[in-house]
C-alpha distance (Angstrom), angle and dihedral (degrees) to the residues before:
residue distance angle dihedral
M1 . . .
A2 3.79 . .
S3 3.77 117.7 .
S4 3.78 130.7 -153.1
P5 3.79 119.0 -103.8
P6 3.84 112.0 -99.6
G7 3.81 92.5 -114.0
E8 3.78 91.7 54.8
I9 3.80 92.3 51.7
Q10 3.81 90.4 50.2
D11 3.82 89.7 50.0
E12 3.81 90.3 51.5
H13 3.81 91.7 51.0
A14 3.80 90.5 47.4
I15 3.81 91.4 52.1
V16 3.81 91.0 50.0
E17 3.81 92.6 48.4
R18 3.81 93.7 47.4
A19 3.81 93.1 47.0
V20 3.82 93.7 50.1
K21 3.80 90.3 45.6
R22 3.82 90.1 51.3
L23 3.79 90.5 50.8
Y24 3.79 99.1 45.6
G25 3.80 105.9 16.1
P26 3.79 114.8 177.1
R27 3.81 95.2 -30.2
Q28 3.76 119.9 108.8
A29 3.78 113.3 -107.6
D30 3.76 133.0 -179.2
A31 3.81 107.3 -81.6
H32 3.82 91.0 -132.6
L33 3.81 91.7 53.9
K34 3.79 91.6 50.6
E35 3.80 91.6 46.5
N36 3.81 92.1 49.2
T37 3.78 90.5 47.6
A38 3.81 92.7 49.2
E39 3.82 90.7 49.5
L40 3.82 91.9 49.3
V41 3.81 91.9 47.7
A42 3.82 90.9 48.2
Y43 3.81 89.5 50.0
L44 3.81 90.9 50.8
V45 3.81 92.2 47.9
N46 3.80 91.8 47.5
S47 3.80 88.3 49.7
G48 3.78 89.1 59.8
I49 3.80 103.6 -96.7
R50 3.79 108.0 135.8
D51 3.82 103.3 161.6
E52 3.80 103.8 106.9
D53 3.80 93.9 -157.6
D54 3.80 90.3 56.2
I55 3.80 91.6 45.8
V56 3.81 92.6 50.4
E57 3.81 91.8 47.6
L58 3.80 92.4 50.6
A59 3.80 91.0 47.3
R60 3.82 90.3 50.0
I61 3.79 89.7 53.0
A62 3.82 90.1 51.1
N63 3.82 88.5 52.9
G64 3.81 94.9 -155.6
K65 3.79 95.9 -52.2
R66 3.80 117.9 144.1
Y67 3.80 112.9 -104.6
D68 3.80 119.4 -141.0
P69 3.83 106.7 -157.2
S70 3.80 92.5 -171.4
N71 3.79 91.3 72.5
G72 3.81 103.5 8.7
T73 3.79 97.4 -115.7
F74 3.77 133.4 132.8
L75 3.79 116.4 -133.0
């Protein structure tokens, strides 16, 4: 099994952190919403999307709902 280079993994984590911070900033949000958003953003990044503006827009549309990649639905 091939693994990602360490720098690439760090970049992916940085994108996820920045996107979630842009969405929620310093305000308090429901922990489940933040967790769902972080998981969706990580899924998008792992799928190859690297444009943070696109990622943030897609996460805003999802509005903190849990994404199920097996069937493409939001719960």
